[in-house]
TIVO-2410 file (N, C-alpha, C; in nm, 3 decimals):
# residues 181
REC num residu      c1      c2      c3 atome chaine
REC   1      M   1.316   4.473  -2.035     N      A
REC   1      M   1.278   4.430  -1.901    CA      A
REC   1      M   1.171   4.323  -1.908     C      A
REC   2      K   1.070   4.341  -1.998     N      A
REC   2      K   0.962   4.244  -2.010    CA      A
REC   2      K   1.014   4.109  -2.058     C      A
REC   3      S   1.110   4.109  -2.150     N      A
REC   3      S   1.161   3.982  -2.202    CA      A
REC   3      S   1.241   3.907  -2.096     C      A
REC   4      V   1.316   3.978  -2.012     N      A
REC   4      V   1.388   3.914  -1.902    CA      A
REC   4      V   1.289   3.853  -1.803     C      A
REC   5      F   1.185   3.925  -1.770     N      A
REC   5      F   1.082   3.876  -1.679    CA      A
REC   5      F   1.016   3.751  -1.736     C      A
REC   6      R   0.986   3.754  -1.865     N      A
REC   6      R   0.922   3.639  -1.932    CA      A
REC   6      R   1.013   3.518  -1.928     C      A
REC   7      Y   1.143   3.536  -1.950     N      A
REC   7      Y   1.238   3.425  -1.949    CA      A
REC   7      Y   1.255   3.366  -1.809     C      A
REC   8      L   1.235   3.443  -1.707     N      A
REC   8      L   1.244   3.393  -1.570    CA      A
REC   8      L   1.111   3.333  -1.523     C      A
REC   9      L   1.001   3.390  -1.567     N      A
REC   9      L   0.870   3.345  -1.523    CA      A
REC   9      L   0.834   3.207  -1.577     C      A
REC  10      I   0.858   3.183  -1.703     N      A
REC  10      I   0.819   3.056  -1.765    CA      A
REC  10      I   0.895   2.938  -1.703     C      A
REC  11      P   1.028   2.941  -1.691     N      A
REC  11      P   1.098   2.828  -1.629    CA      A
REC  11      P   1.061   2.808  -1.482     C      A
REC  12      S   1.045   2.918  -1.409     N      A
REC  12      S   1.011   2.903  -1.267    CA      A
REC  12      S   0.871   2.846  -1.250     C      A
REC  13      T   0.776   2.883  -1.337     N      A
REC  13      T   0.642   2.826  -1.333    CA      A
REC  13      T   0.648   2.677  -1.364     C      A
REC  14      F   0.729   2.639  -1.461     N      A
REC  14      F   0.745   2.499  -1.497    CA      A
REC  14      F   0.802   2.418  -1.380     C      A
REC  15      V   0.905   2.470  -1.315     N      A
REC  15      V   0.967   2.401  -1.201    CA      A
REC  15      V   0.866   2.388  -1.086     C      A
REC  16      L   0.793   2.492  -1.055     N      A
REC  16      L   0.693   2.485  -0.949    CA      A
REC  16      L   0.583   2.383  -0.981     C      A
REC  17      T   0.542   2.375  -1.105     N      A
REC  17      T   0.442   2.276  -1.146    CA      A
REC  17      T   0.496   2.135  -1.126     C      A
REC  18      L   0.621   2.111  -1.166     N      A
REC  18      L   0.681   1.978  -1.148    CA      A
REC  18      L   0.692   1.942  -1.000     C      A
REC  19      L   0.732   2.036  -0.917     N      A
REC  19      L   0.741   2.010  -0.773    CA      A
REC  19      L   0.605   1.978  -0.714     C      A
REC  20      S   0.504   2.048  -0.757     N      A
REC  20      S   0.368   2.023  -0.710    CA      A
REC  20      S   0.320   1.885  -0.751     C      A
REC  21      L   0.346   1.847  -0.876     N      A
REC  21      L   0.305   1.715  -0.925    CA      A
REC  21      L   0.379   1.604  -0.853     C      A
REC  22      S   0.509   1.622  -0.826     N      A
REC  22      S   0.583   1.517  -0.756    CA      A
REC  22      S   0.537   1.505  -0.611     C      A
REC  23      A   0.500   1.616  -0.548     N      A
REC  23      A   0.447   1.609  -0.412    CA      A
REC  23      A   0.314   1.536  -0.409     C      A
REC  24      Q   0.230   1.559  -0.510     N      A
REC  24      Q   0.103   1.488  -0.518    CA      A
REC  24      Q   0.126   1.341  -0.543     C      A
REC  25      A   0.222   1.306  -0.625     N      A
REC  25      A   0.248   1.166  -0.657    CA      A
REC  25      A   0.294   1.090  -0.533     C      A
REC  26      R   0.366   1.154  -0.443     N      A
REC  26      R   0.414   1.086  -0.323    CA      A
REC  26      R   0.303   1.058  -0.223     C      A
REC  27      K   0.188   1.122  -0.238     N      A
REC  27      K   0.077   1.096  -0.147    CA      A
REC  27      K   0.021   0.956  -0.169     C      A
REC  28      Y   0.041   0.901  -0.287     N      A
REC  28      Y  -0.012   0.771  -0.321    CA      A
REC  28      Y   0.099   0.667  -0.324     C      A
REC  29      V   0.069   0.547  -0.272     N      A
REC  29      V   0.171   0.443  -0.274    CA      A
REC  29      V   0.150   0.345  -0.389     C      A
REC  30      G   0.028   0.329  -0.435     N      A
REC  30      G   0.002   0.235  -0.542    CA      A
REC  30      G  -0.135   0.256  -0.602     C      A
REC  31      T  -0.162   0.183  -0.709     N      A
REC  31      T  -0.289   0.194  -0.780    CA      A
REC  31      T  -0.352   0.056  -0.794     C      A
REC  32      V  -0.482   0.047  -0.768     N      A
REC  32      V  -0.554  -0.079  -0.786    CA      A
REC  32      V  -0.569  -0.102  -0.936     C      A
REC  33      V  -0.517  -0.216  -0.985     N      A
REC  33      V  -0.529  -0.247  -1.127    CA      A
REC  33      V  -0.622  -0.366  -1.153     C      A
REC  34      I  -0.648  -0.445  -1.049     N      A
REC  34      I  -0.746  -0.553  -1.058    CA      A
REC  34      I  -0.833  -0.547  -0.934     C      A
REC  35      S  -0.962  -0.549  -0.955     N      A
REC  35      S  -1.059  -0.550  -0.845    CA      A
REC  35      S  -1.176  -0.636  -0.891     C      A
REC  36      K  -1.180  -0.760  -0.844     N      A
REC  36      K  -1.285  -0.853  -0.883    CA      A
REC  36      K  -1.361  -0.898  -0.760     C      A
REC  37      G  -1.492  -0.903  -0.771     N      A
REC  37      G  -1.574  -0.947  -0.659    CA      A
REC  37      G  -1.585  -0.841  -0.552     C      A
REC  38      D  -1.596  -0.883  -0.427     N      A
REC  38      D  -1.613  -0.794  -0.313    CA      A
REC  38      D  -1.477  -0.743  -0.266     C      A
REC  39      V  -1.442  -0.621  -0.303     N      A
REC  39      V  -1.316  -0.559  -0.263    CA      A
REC  39      V  -1.347  -0.420  -0.211     C      A
REC  40      K  -1.302  -0.391  -0.089     N      A
REC  40      K  -1.327  -0.260  -0.027    CA      A
REC  40      K  -1.196  -0.192   0.009     C      A
REC  41      V  -1.203  -0.060   0.009     N      A
REC  41      V  -1.092   0.022   0.057    CA      A
REC  41      V  -1.140   0.092   0.183     C      A
REC  42      L  -1.068   0.074   0.293     N      A
REC  42      L  -1.101   0.138   0.419    CA      A
REC  42      L  -1.006   0.254   0.441     C      A
REC  43      T  -1.060   0.371   0.473     N      A
REC  43      T  -0.980   0.489   0.499    CA      A
REC  43      T  -1.016   0.543   0.636     C      A
REC  44      K  -0.922   0.610   0.699     N      A
REC  44      K  -0.949   0.668   0.832    CA      A
REC  44      K  -1.070   0.760   0.823     C      A
REC  45      A  -1.162   0.745   0.916     N      A
REC  45      A  -1.285   0.825   0.916    CA      A
REC  45      A  -1.254   0.967   0.961     C      A
REC  46      L  -1.300   1.063   0.884     N      A
REC  46      L  -1.285   1.204   0.919    CA      A
REC  46      L  -1.420   1.258   0.963     C      A
REC  47      K  -1.421   1.352   1.055     N      A
REC  47      K  -1.547   1.407   1.106    CA      A
REC  47      K  -1.632   1.470   0.996     C      A
REC  48      K  -1.568   1.536   0.900     N      A
REC  48      K  -1.644   1.604   0.794    CA      A
REC  48      K  -1.715   1.505   0.702     C      A
REC  49      E  -1.671   1.378   0.701     N      A
REC  49      E  -1.734   1.277   0.617    CA      A
REC  49      E  -1.843   1.199   0.691     C      A
REC  50      A  -1.871   1.234   0.812     N      A
REC  50      A  -1.958   1.154   0.898    CA      A
REC  50      A  -2.094   1.122   0.837     C      A
REC  51      R  -2.152   1.213   0.763     N      A
REC  51      R  -2.285   1.188   0.707    CA      A
REC  51      R  -2.279   1.130   0.567     C      A
REC  52      A  -2.167   1.146   0.499     N      A
REC  52      A  -2.160   1.110   0.357    CA      A
REC  52      A  -2.120   0.965   0.330     C      A
REC  53      K  -2.055   0.898   0.423     N      A
REC  53      K  -2.000   0.766   0.395    CA      A
REC  53      K  -2.047   0.662   0.495     C      A
REC  54      K  -2.024   0.536   0.459     N      A
REC  54      K  -2.050   0.423   0.547    CA      A
REC  54      K  -1.926   0.403   0.633     C      A
REC  55      F  -1.948   0.355   0.756     N      A
REC  55      F  -1.836   0.336   0.847    CA      A
REC  55      F  -1.833   0.194   0.901     C      A
REC  56      V  -1.714   0.154   0.945     N      A
REC  56      V  -1.695   0.024   1.007    CA      A
REC  56      V  -1.588   0.040   1.114     C      A
REC  57      L  -1.603  -0.032   1.225     N      A
REC  57      L  -1.500  -0.035   1.328    CA      A
REC  57      L  -1.411  -0.155   1.298     C      A
REC  58      Y  -1.283  -0.131   1.269     N      A
REC  58      Y  -1.194  -0.237   1.227    CA      A
REC  58      Y  -1.061  -0.224   1.300     C      A
REC  59      E  -1.018  -0.331   1.364     N      A
REC  59      E  -0.893  -0.331   1.440    CA      A
REC  59      E  -0.889  -0.216   1.540     C      A
REC  60      G  -1.005  -0.184   1.598     N      A
REC  60      G  -1.014  -0.081   1.700    CA      A
REC  60      G  -1.017   0.062   1.648     C      A
REC  61      T  -1.022   0.082   1.517     N      A
REC  61      T  -1.024   0.215   1.457    CA      A
REC  61      T  -1.147   0.230   1.368     C      A
REC  62      K  -1.205   0.349   1.367     N      A
REC  62      K  -1.321   0.376   1.284    CA      A
REC  62      K  -1.273   0.413   1.143     C      A
REC  63      F  -1.324   0.339   1.043     N      A
REC  63      F  -1.287   0.360   0.904    CA      A
REC  63      F  -1.412   0.389   0.821     C      A
REC  64      A  -1.396   0.476   0.723     N      A
REC  64      A  -1.496   0.492   0.617    CA      A
REC  64      A  -1.457   0.390   0.511     C      A
REC  65      Y  -1.556   0.336   0.438     N      A
REC  65      Y  -1.519   0.240   0.334    CA      A
REC  65      Y  -1.594   0.267   0.205     C      A
REC  66      T  -1.531   0.223   0.098     N      A
REC  66      T  -1.587   0.238  -0.035    CA      A
REC  66      T  -1.548   0.116  -0.118     C      A
REC  67      K  -1.620   0.089  -0.223     N      A
REC  67      K  -1.587  -0.023  -0.312    CA      A
REC  67      K  -1.462   0.013  -0.391     C      A
REC  68      A  -1.367  -0.079  -0.394     N      A
REC  68      A  -1.244  -0.056  -0.472    CA      A
REC  68      A  -1.277  -0.066  -0.620     C      A
REC  69      R  -1.215   0.017  -0.698     N      A
REC  69      R  -1.234   0.014  -0.842    CA      A
REC  69      R  -1.098   0.028  -0.910     C      A
REC  70      I  -1.091  -0.016  -1.032     N      A
REC  70      I  -0.966  -0.006  -1.107    CA      A
REC  70      I  -0.929   0.142  -1.120     C      A
REC  71      G  -0.803   0.172  -1.091     N      A
REC  71      G  -0.755   0.310  -1.097    CA      A
REC  71      G  -0.757   0.380  -0.962     C      A
REC  72      F  -0.813   0.316  -0.858     N      A
REC  72      F  -0.818   0.378  -0.726    CA      A
REC  72      F  -0.675   0.392  -0.674     C      A
REC  73      R  -0.640   0.510  -0.629     N      A
REC  73      R  -0.506   0.536  -0.578    CA      A
REC  73      R  -0.503   0.514  -0.428     C      A
REC  74      M  -0.416   0.423  -0.386     N      A
REC  74      M  -0.405   0.386  -0.246    CA      A
REC  74      M  -0.303   0.476  -0.177     C      A
REC  75      K  -0.342   0.531  -0.062     N      A
REC  75      K  -0.253   0.613   0.018    CA      A
REC  75      K  -0.193   0.529   0.130     C      A
REC  76      P  -0.083   0.574   0.190     N      A
REC  76      P  -0.025   0.500   0.303    CA      A
REC  76      P  -0.127   0.483   0.415     C      A
REC  77      G  -0.137   0.362   0.467     N      A
REC  77      G  -0.228   0.334   0.577    CA      A
REC  77      G  -0.369   0.293   0.534     C      A
REC  78      Y  -0.407   0.311   0.407     N      A
REC  78      Y  -0.536   0.262   0.360    CA      A
REC  78      Y  -0.537   0.110   0.374     C      A
REC  79      V  -0.653   0.055   0.404     N      A
REC  79      V  -0.667  -0.090   0.418    CA      A
REC  79      V  -0.742  -0.143   0.296     C      A
REC  80      L  -0.686  -0.242   0.231     N      A
REC  80      L  -0.750  -0.309   0.118    CA      A
REC  80      L  -0.802  -0.443   0.169     C      A
REC  81      Q  -0.930  -0.467   0.149     N      A
REC  81      Q  -0.995  -0.584   0.207    CA      A
REC  81      Q  -1.071  -0.659   0.097     C      A
REC  82      T  -1.044  -0.788   0.083     N      A
REC  82      T  -1.116  -0.869  -0.015    CA      A
REC  82      T  -1.213  -0.961   0.058     C      A
REC  83      G  -1.333  -0.974   0.002     N      A
REC  83      G  -1.432  -1.066   0.057    CA      A
REC  83      G  -1.402  -1.209   0.014     C      A
REC  84      T  -1.492  -1.301   0.047     N      A
REC  84      T  -1.469  -1.442   0.013    CA      A
REC  84      T  -1.464  -1.467  -0.137     C      A
REC  85      N  -1.520  -1.377  -0.216     N      A
REC  85      N  -1.515  -1.392  -0.362    CA      A
REC  85      N  -1.432  -1.280  -0.427     C      A
REC  86      G  -1.353  -1.208  -0.349     N      A
REC  86      G  -1.279  -1.093  -0.401    CA      A
REC  86      G  -1.132  -1.121  -0.428     C      A
REC  87      R  -1.078  -1.048  -0.523     N      A
REC  87      R  -0.936  -1.049  -0.556    CA      A
REC  87      R  -0.895  -0.907  -0.591     C      A
REC  88      A  -0.772  -0.873  -0.558     N      A
REC  88      A  -0.724  -0.738  -0.591    CA      A
REC  88      A  -0.574  -0.742  -0.619     C      A
REC  89      K  -0.533  -0.647  -0.702     N      A
REC  89      K  -0.390  -0.631  -0.731    CA      A
REC  89      K  -0.358  -0.483  -0.725     C      A
REC  90      V  -0.251  -0.450  -0.653     N      A
REC  90      V  -0.203  -0.312  -0.642    CA      A
REC  90      V  -0.065  -0.306  -0.706     C      A
REC  91      V  -0.045  -0.208  -0.793     N      A
REC  91      V   0.083  -0.190  -0.859    CA      A
REC  91      V   0.140  -0.055  -0.817     C      A
REC  92      Y   0.270  -0.053  -0.787     N      A
REC  92      Y   0.340   0.068  -0.747    CA      A
REC  92      Y   0.407   0.130  -0.869     C      A
REC  93      S   0.448   0.255  -0.858     N      A
REC  93      S   0.502   0.329  -0.973    CA      A
REC  93      S   0.626   0.264  -1.033     C      A
REC  94      N   0.705   0.191  -0.954     N      A
REC  94      N   0.826   0.129  -1.008    CA      A
REC  94      N   0.801  -0.014  -1.060     C      A
REC  95      G   0.675  -0.061  -1.053     N      A
REC  95      G   0.643  -0.194  -1.102    CA      A
REC  95      G   0.625  -0.298  -0.993     C      A
REC  96      D   0.666  -0.269  -0.870     N      A
REC  96      D   0.638  -0.361  -0.759    CA      A
REC  96      D   0.487  -0.383  -0.754     C      A
REC  97      H   0.446  -0.502  -0.715     N      A
REC  97      H   0.302  -0.525  -0.703    CA      A
REC  97      H   0.272  -0.630  -0.598     C      A
REC  98      E   0.148  -0.628  -0.554     N      A
REC  98      E   0.101  -0.727  -0.457    CA      A
REC  98      E  -0.039  -0.771  -0.499     C      A
REC  99      I  -0.066  -0.900  -0.479     N      A
REC  99      I  -0.193  -0.958  -0.516    CA      A
REC  99      I  -0.256  -1.014  -0.388     C      A
REC 100      L  -0.380  -0.974  -0.362     N      A
REC 100      L  -0.453  -1.022  -0.245    CA      A
REC 100      L  -0.548  -1.132  -0.286     C      A
REC 101      A  -0.544  -1.242  -0.213     N      A
REC 101      A  -0.633  -1.355  -0.237    CA      A
REC 101      A  -0.768  -1.326  -0.172     C      A
REC 102      P  -0.870  -1.406  -0.204     N      A
REC 102      P  -1.000  -1.389  -0.138    CA      A
REC 102      P  -0.987  -1.399   0.015     C      A
REC 103      G  -1.066  -1.319   0.085     N      A
REC 103      G  -1.067  -1.322   0.231    CA      A
REC 103      G  -0.940  -1.268   0.294     C      A
REC 104      S  -0.886  -1.159   0.241     N      A
REC 104      S  -0.761  -1.101   0.292    CA      A
REC 104      S  -0.779  -0.955   0.327     C      A
REC 105      S  -0.691  -0.906   0.413     N      A
REC 105      S  -0.693  -0.766   0.453    CA      A
REC 105      S  -0.550  -0.720   0.479     C      A
REC 106      V  -0.511  -0.611   0.412     N      A
REC 106      V  -0.376  -0.560   0.424    CA      A
REC 106      V  -0.378  -0.407   0.428     C      A
REC 107      A  -0.294  -0.349   0.514     N      A
REC 107      A  -0.278  -0.203   0.519    CA      A
REC 107      A  -0.162  -0.165   0.428     C      A
REC 108      M  -0.183  -0.065   0.345     N      A
REC 108      M  -0.081  -0.021   0.252    CA      A
REC 108      M   0.043   0.028   0.327     C      A
REC 109      P   0.159   0.014   0.262     N      A
REC 109      P   0.284   0.053   0.328    CA      A
REC 109      P   0.285   0.198   0.372     C      A
REC 110      K   0.336   0.219   0.489     N      A
REC 110      K   0.357   0.355   0.540    CA      A
REC 110      K   0.504   0.366   0.577     C      A
REC 111      P   0.556   0.486   0.586     N      A
REC 111      P   0.698   0.500   0.622    CA      A
REC 111      P   0.729   0.426   0.751     C      A
REC 112      S   0.843   0.362   0.753     N      A
REC 112      S   0.883   0.280   0.867    CA      A
REC 112      S   0.942   0.365   0.980     C      A
REC 113      K   0.922   0.321   1.101     N      A
REC 113      K   0.984   0.384   1.218    CA      A
REC 113      K   1.129   0.338   1.230     C      A
REC 114      D   1.159   0.222   1.170     N      A
REC 114      D   1.292   0.165   1.170    CA      A
REC 114      D   1.374   0.230   1.059     C      A
REC 115      K   1.486   0.291   1.091     N      A
REC 115      K   1.565   0.363   0.990    CA      A
REC 115      K   1.624   0.271   0.883     C      A
REC 116      D   1.634   0.139   0.911     N      A
REC 116      D   1.688   0.046   0.813    CA      A
REC 116      D   1.584  -0.005   0.714     C      A
REC 117      A   1.456   0.010   0.746     N      A
REC 117      A   1.348  -0.038   0.658    CA      A
REC 117      A   1.291   0.081   0.580     C      A
REC 118      S   1.244   0.054   0.459     N      A
REC 118      S   1.190   0.163   0.377    CA      A
REC 118      S   1.042   0.185   0.403     C      A
REC 119      S   0.966   0.079   0.434     N      A
REC 119      S   0.824   0.093   0.463    CA      A
REC 119      S   0.774  -0.033   0.532     C      A
REC 120      E   0.654  -0.023   0.590     N      A
REC 120      E   0.594  -0.136   0.662    CA      A
REC 120      E   0.455  -0.162   0.608     C      A
REC 121      L   0.425  -0.288   0.583     N      A
REC 121      L   0.295  -0.331   0.536    CA      A
REC 121      L   0.237  -0.426   0.641     C      A
REC 122      D   0.112  -0.407   0.681     N      A
REC 122      D   0.048  -0.493   0.780    CA      A
REC 122      D  -0.048  -0.589   0.712     C      A
REC 123      L  -0.025  -0.720   0.728     N      A
REC 123      L  -0.118  -0.822   0.680    CA      A
REC 123      L  -0.201  -0.864   0.801     C      A
REC 124      F  -0.328  -0.820   0.805     N      A
REC 124      F  -0.414  -0.851   0.919    CA      A
REC 124      F  -0.461  -0.995   0.915     C      A
REC 125      Y  -0.499  -1.043   0.797     N      A
REC 125      Y  -0.536  -1.183   0.777    CA      A
REC 125      Y  -0.542  -1.211   0.628     C      A
REC 126      G  -0.534  -1.339   0.593     N      A
REC 126      G  -0.545  -1.377   0.454    CA      A
REC 126      G  -0.412  -1.406   0.389     C      A
REC 127      K  -0.410  -1.393   0.256     N      A
REC 127      K  -0.294  -1.431   0.176    CA      A
REC 127      K  -0.254  -1.318   0.082     C      A
REC 128      I  -0.123  -1.300   0.067     N      A
REC 128      I  -0.071  -1.198  -0.023    CA      A
REC 128      I   0.050  -1.255  -0.097     C      A
REC 129      R   0.060  -1.221  -0.224     N      A
REC 129      R   0.179  -1.252  -0.301    CA      A
REC 129      R   0.234  -1.118  -0.346     C      A
REC 130      A   0.363  -1.098  -0.329     N      A
REC 130      A   0.423  -0.970  -0.364    CA      A
REC 130      A   0.551  -0.989  -0.444     C      A
REC 131      L   0.572  -0.901  -0.536     N      A
REC 131      L   0.694  -0.897  -0.614    CA      A
REC 131      L   0.756  -0.760  -0.589     C      A
REC 132      V   0.874  -0.759  -0.526     N      A
REC 132      V   0.939  -0.636  -0.484    CA      A
REC 132      V   1.078  -0.629  -0.547     C      A
REC 133      S   1.108  -0.519  -0.614     N      A
REC 133      S   1.236  -0.500  -0.681    CA      A
REC 133      S   1.350  -0.483  -0.581     C      A
REC 134      K   1.466  -0.539  -0.614     N      A
REC 134      K   1.585  -0.525  -0.529    CA      A
REC 134      K   1.636  -0.382  -0.527     C      A
REC 135      K   1.603  -0.304  -0.630     N      A
REC 135      K   1.654  -0.168  -0.640    CA      A
REC 135      K   1.548  -0.062  -0.618     C      A
REC 136      G   1.425  -0.104  -0.587     N      A
REC 136      G   1.315  -0.010  -0.572    CA      A
REC 136      G   1.303   0.049  -0.434     C      A
REC 137      P   1.205   0.134  -0.413     N      A
REC 137      P   1.187   0.203  -0.285    CA      A
REC 137      P   1.141   0.110  -0.172     C      A
REC 138      R   1.090  -0.008  -0.204     N      A
REC 138      R   1.047  -0.102  -0.101    CA      A
REC 138      R   1.145  -0.217  -0.084     C      A
REC 139      K   1.269  -0.200  -0.126     N      A
REC 139      K   1.367  -0.308  -0.122    CA      A
REC 139      K   1.395  -0.359   0.019     C      A
REC 140      K   1.364  -0.280   0.120     N      A
REC 140      K   1.383  -0.323   0.259    CA      A
REC 140      K   1.252  -0.314   0.337     C      A
REC 141      M   1.142  -0.344   0.269     N      A
REC 141      M   1.010  -0.336   0.331    CA      A
REC 141      M   0.993  -0.446   0.436     C      A
REC 142      K   0.914  -0.415   0.539     N      A
REC 142      K   0.878  -0.514   0.641    CA      A
REC 142      K   0.730  -0.547   0.626     C      A
REC 143      I   0.698  -0.676   0.633     N      A
REC 143      I   0.559  -0.721   0.632    CA      A
REC 143      I   0.532  -0.775   0.771     C      A
REC 144      K   0.428  -0.722   0.836     N      A
REC 144      K   0.400  -0.763   0.974    CA      A
REC 144      K   0.265  -0.833   0.983     C      A
REC 145      T   0.261  -0.941   1.062     N      A
REC 145      T   0.137  -1.005   1.101    CA      A
REC 145      T   0.137  -1.004   1.254     C      A
REC 146      K   0.032  -1.058   1.314     N      A
REC 146      K   0.028  -1.062   1.461    CA      A
REC 146      K   0.132  -1.157   1.518     C      A
REC 147      G   0.179  -1.252   1.438     N      A
REC 147      G   0.272  -1.351   1.489    CA      A
REC 147      G   0.414  -1.343   1.438     C      A
REC 148      A   0.440  -1.263   1.333     N      A
REC 148      A   0.575  -1.261   1.275    CA      A
REC 148      A   0.600  -1.131   1.200     C      A
REC 149      V   0.728  -1.107   1.172     N      A
REC 149      V   0.771  -0.995   1.089    CA      A
REC 149      V   0.864  -1.051   0.983     C      A
REC 150      A   0.841  -1.014   0.858     N      A
REC 150      A   0.929  -1.057   0.750    CA      A
REC 150      A   0.993  -0.934   0.688     C      A
REC 151      G   1.124  -0.938   0.673     N      A
REC 151      G   1.198  -0.828   0.611    CA      A
REC 151      G   1.227  -0.862   0.467     C      A
REC 152      V   1.167  -0.789   0.375     N      A
REC 152      V   1.183  -0.814   0.232    CA      A
REC 152      V   1.315  -0.755   0.187     C      A
REC 153      R   1.387  -0.831   0.105     N      A
REC 153      R   1.514  -0.784   0.052    CA      A
REC 153      R   1.514  -0.793  -0.100     C      A
REC 154      G   1.407  -0.744  -0.162     N      A
REC 154      G   1.393  -0.749  -0.307    CA      A
REC 154      G   1.363  -0.891  -0.350     C      A
REC 155      T   1.237  -0.926  -0.365     N      A
REC 155      T   1.203  -1.067  -0.381    CA      A
REC 155      T   1.063  -1.090  -0.435     C      A
REC 156      D   1.032  -1.215  -0.460     N      A
REC 156      D   0.900  -1.261  -0.499    CA      A
REC 156      D   0.859  -1.361  -0.391     C      A
REC 157      F   0.755  -1.330  -0.316     N      A
REC 157      F   0.719  -1.416  -0.204    CA      A
REC 157      F   0.568  -1.424  -0.186     C      A
REC 158      Y   0.528  -1.522  -0.107     N      A
REC 158      Y   0.389  -1.547  -0.073    CA      A
REC 158      Y   0.382  -1.555   0.079     C      A
REC 159      M   0.284  -1.487   0.139     N      A
REC 159      M   0.270  -1.488   0.284    CA      A
REC 159      M   0.123  -1.501   0.320     C      A
REC 160      S   0.095  -1.581   0.421     N      A
REC 160      S  -0.043  -1.594   0.467    CA      A
REC 160      S  -0.046  -1.588   0.619     C      A
REC 161      Y  -0.160  -1.541   0.670     N      A
REC 161      Y  -0.178  -1.536   0.814    CA      A
REC 161      Y  -0.323  -1.569   0.847     C      A
REC 162      T  -0.342  -1.668   0.933     N      A
REC 162      T  -0.472  -1.698   0.990    CA      A
REC 162      T  -0.453  -1.714   1.140     C      A
REC 163      G  -0.553  -1.673   1.215     N      A
REC 163      G  -0.543  -1.674   1.361    CA      A
REC 163      G  -0.510  -1.811   1.419     C      A
REC 164      G  -0.573  -1.916   1.369     N      A
REC 164      G  -0.553  -2.049   1.424    CA      A
REC 164      G  -0.422  -2.115   1.382     C      A
REC 165      V  -0.379  -2.089   1.260     N      A
REC 165      V  -0.260  -2.155   1.205    CA      A
REC 165      V  -0.134  -2.072   1.227     C      A
REC 166      G  -0.144  -1.942   1.215     N      A
REC 166      G  -0.029  -1.854   1.229    CA      A
REC 166      G   0.018  -1.802   1.095     C      A
REC 167      T   0.146  -1.769   1.085     N      A
REC 167      T   0.204  -1.710   0.965    CA      A
REC 167      T   0.278  -1.814   0.884     C      A
REC 168      D   0.255  -1.815   0.754     N      A
REC 168      D   0.325  -1.904   0.662    CA      A
REC 168      D   0.392  -1.815   0.558     C      A
REC 169      L   0.520  -1.842   0.533     N      A
REC 169      L   0.597  -1.761   0.439    CA      A
REC 169      L   0.667  -1.852   0.339     C      A
REC 170      T   0.649  -1.824   0.211     N      A
REC 170      T   0.715  -1.899   0.105    CA      A
REC 170      T   0.788  -1.800   0.015     C      A
REC 171      V   0.918  -1.820  -0.001     N      A
REC 171      V   0.998  -1.733  -0.087    CA      A
REC 171      V   1.013  -1.802  -0.222     C      A
REC 172      L   0.965  -1.738  -0.326     N      A
REC 172      L   0.974  -1.794  -0.460    CA      A
REC 172      L   1.104  -1.756  -0.530     C      A
REC 173      R   1.155  -1.636  -0.498     N      A
REC 173      R   1.281  -1.588  -0.554    CA      A
REC 173      R   1.331  -1.474  -0.467     C      A
REC 174      G   1.459  -1.470  -0.441     N      A
REC 174      G   1.515  -1.361  -0.361    CA      A
REC 174      G   1.537  -1.400  -0.218     C      A
REC 175      A   1.527  -1.302  -0.127     N      A
REC 175      A   1.554  -1.327   0.014    CA      A
REC 175      A   1.456  -1.255   0.102     C      A
REC 176      V   1.415  -1.323   0.209     N      A
REC 176      V   1.328  -1.264   0.310    CA      A
REC 176      V   1.382  -1.307   0.445     C      A
REC 177      E   1.395  -1.213   0.537     N      A
REC 177      E   1.437  -1.246   0.673    CA      A
REC 177      E   1.313  -1.253   0.759     C      A
REC 178      R   1.298  -1.362   0.836     N      A
REC 178      R   1.178  -1.378   0.916    CA      A
REC 178      R   1.216  -1.379   1.064     C      A
REC 179      G   1.128  -1.315   1.142     N      A
REC 179      G   1.143  -1.315   1.287    CA      A
REC 179      G   1.007  -1.328   1.352     C      A
REC 180      D   0.997  -1.406   1.457     N      A
REC 180      D   0.872  -1.420   1.528    CA      A
REC 180      D   0.862  -1.310   1.632     C      A
REC 181      K   0.740  -1.268   1.655     N      A
REC 181      K   0.717  -1.160   1.754    CA      A
REC 181      K   0.722  -1.216   1.894     C      A
***
């Protein structure tokens, strides 16, 4: 009886551990691999953190912020912000990556409300270059600015947004569908 129990307990413990690890892995969308200069990560402010962290009101929402560091795991909806001397690169588990130029702000991809898109990334201002795999989980990602929406179809592209000039999109390889708001 003990040997049967042991043979069932060990595999089931292993499976539960794997399920737990995969659930934890899905909480994160990417990892900061380059953080140079002034780079901050803004997270939604929680009441329990009220005394422990610095806060900023950004895009009408209260955020706690911290200095980005190499290895920081970005969750959906976190905002990555580079100062005038900052640069950052976020890499996803499948190798997709995005590079933020100085003076940029982008919200990490969150699940899309559109059933045809895999995720949505908000570029608030600045410049971003992204390399997205045609076969990866972001193959139908949407990038939104205040003036346009770009539908990524597995590509290498550069996008910038400034209030006075608007949205500029350059496709280096692949395909991107653009629509004005």
